[in-house]
C-alpha positions as a Python dict, from the first residue, in 0.01 Angstrom:
ca = {
    (1, 'M'): (0, 0, 0),
    (2, 'I'): (-143, -182, -302),
    (3, 'K'): (-118, 7, -630),
    (4, 'M'): (-446, 34, -821),
    (5, 'G'): (-304, -95, -1152),
    (6, 'Q'): (-145, -395, -988),
    (7, 'S'): (-466, -483, -803),
    (8, 'L'): (-671, -466, -1121),
    (9, 'M'): (-423, -692, -1304),
    (10, 'D'): (-432, -931, -1007),
    (11, 'L'): (-811, -924, -1037),
    (12, 'I'): (-796, -1028, -1405),
    (13, 'I'): (-567, -1318, -1315),
    (14, 'A'): (-784, -1417, -1017),
    (15, 'S'): (-1097, -1404, -1235),
    (16, 'Y'): (-921, -1613, -1499),
    (17, 'I'): (-828, -1878, -1242),
    (18, 'S'): (-1169, -1864, -1074),
    (19, 'I'): (-1367, -1916, -1392),
    (20, 'F'): (-1115, -2169, -1522),
    (21, 'V'): (-1168, -2392, -1216),
    (22, 'K'): (-1547, -2342, -1227),
    (23, 'A'): (-1570, -2430, -1597),
    (24, 'F'): (-1335, -2725, -1554),
    (25, 'Q'): (-1543, -2838, -1257),
    (26, 'Q'): (-1862, -2810, -1461),
    (27, 'R'): (-1710, -3041, -1720),
    (28, 'N'): (-1598, -3278, -1443),
    (29, 'V'): (-1957, -3297, -1322),
    (30, 'A'): (-2099, -3332, -1673),
    (31, 'F'): (-1861, -3617, -1756),
    (32, 'N'): (-1871, -3784, -1411),
    (33, 'N'): (-1501, -3725, -1333),
    (34, 'Y'): (-1549, -3774, -959),
    (35, 'L'): (-1182, -3788, -864),
    (36, 'Y'): (-1111, -3430, -977),
    (37, 'I'): (-1401, -3268, -792),
    (38, 'P'): (-1240, -3215, -446),
    (39, 'V'): (-932, -3037, -585),
    (40, 'F'): (-1133, -2803, -804),
    (41, 'S'): (-1384, -2734, -525),
    (42, 'L'): (-1103, -2617, -299),
    (43, 'A'): (-958, -2398, -574),
    (44, 'M'): (-1303, -2245, -632),
    (45, 'A'): (-1334, -2151, -265),
    (46, 'F'): (-991, -1985, -251),
    (47, 'T'): (-1040, -1781, -568),
    (48, 'E'): (-1388, -1663, -466),
    (49, 'V'): (-1262, -1535, -131),
    (50, 'Y'): (-965, -1363, -299),
    (51, 'I'): (-1190, -1189, -552),
    (52, 'I'): (-1439, -1076, -286),
    (53, 'I'): (-1160, -930, -72),
    (54, 'N'): (-1023, -741, -374),
    (55, 'I'): (-1362, -603, -475),
    (56, 'V'): (-1415, -476, -120),
    (57, 'Q'): (-1073, -305, -130),
    (58, 'L'): (-1115, -158, -480),
    (59, 'G'): (-1484, -75, -465),
    (60, 'A'): (-1741, -159, -729),
    (61, 'S'): (-1683, 6, -1065),
    (62, 'W'): (-1722, -63, -1434),
    (63, 'D'): (-1346, -101, -1456),
    (64, 'V'): (-1359, -386, -1204),
    (65, 'V'): (-1648, -547, -1395),
    (66, 'W'): (-1456, -537, -1725),
    (67, 'K'): (-1147, -686, -1559),
    (68, 'L'): (-1353, -969, -1412),
    (69, 'A'): (-1527, -1030, -1746),
    (70, 'T'): (-1196, -1041, -1936),
    (71, 'G'): (-1050, -1298, -1697),
    (72, 'A'): (-1374, -1497, -1703),
    (73, 'I'): (-1390, -1524, -2082),
    (74, 'L'): (-1028, -1635, -2114),
    (75, 'G'): (-1054, -1875, -1818),
    (76, 'C'): (-1364, -2045, -1955),
    (77, 'W'): (-1219, -2089, -2302),
    (78, 'T'): (-898, -2232, -2158),
    (79, 'A'): (-1082, -2476, -1930),
    (80, 'M'): (-1302, -2604, -2211),
    (81, 'Y'): (-1002, -2657, -2436),
    (82, 'L'): (-778, -2822, -2175),
    (83, 'H'): (-1052, -3047, -2035),
    (84, 'S'): (-1122, -3185, -2381),
    (85, 'K'): (-747, -3244, -2439),
    (86, 'L'): (-637, -3370, -2096),
    (87, 'I'): (-929, -3563, -1949),
    (88, 'K'): (-1041, -3889, -2102),
    (89, 'V'): (-1418, -3857, -2121),
    (90, 'E'): (-1552, -4158, -1943),
    (91, 'N'): (-1748, -4243, -1635),
    (92, 'D'): (-1499, -4198, -1353),
    (93, 'F'): (-1743, -4358, -1105),
    (94, 'E'): (-1635, -4703, -1221),
    (95, 'S'): (-1275, -4630, -1125),
    (96, 'I'): (-1386, -4527, -774),
    (97, 'I'): (-1581, -4854, -737),
    (98, 'N'): (-1278, -5053, -856),
    (99, 'L'): (-1054, -4865, -614),
    (100, 'V'): (-1283, -4948, -321),
    (101, 'K'): (-1309, -5315, -430),
    (102, 'N'): (-931, -5349, -461),
    (103, 'N'): (-870, -5198, -119),
    (104, 'A'): (-1139, -5416, 42),
    (105, 'S'): (-974, -5735, -85),
}
């Protein structure tokens, strides 16, 4: 049996990861980083399903909302910071075109 406290902590972590990948993905789209999009899309799908399953098990409550909000705030801030530090802001589409050209030769 899942303990209530553990599930709520898991929900904070899941919300953190979920919003982190969504915010990172938003920056990928905004800065045309095409190569990162598939990985982050898959991560978004997994975290959304995990969160939905947990909400169904725990039931809707203000406590669940606050846990989700806490994870969301921290995840978004982290994604914004890391994207600006780790990803070179440039048009990634050119690297895809060059990759296709090099493989066609």
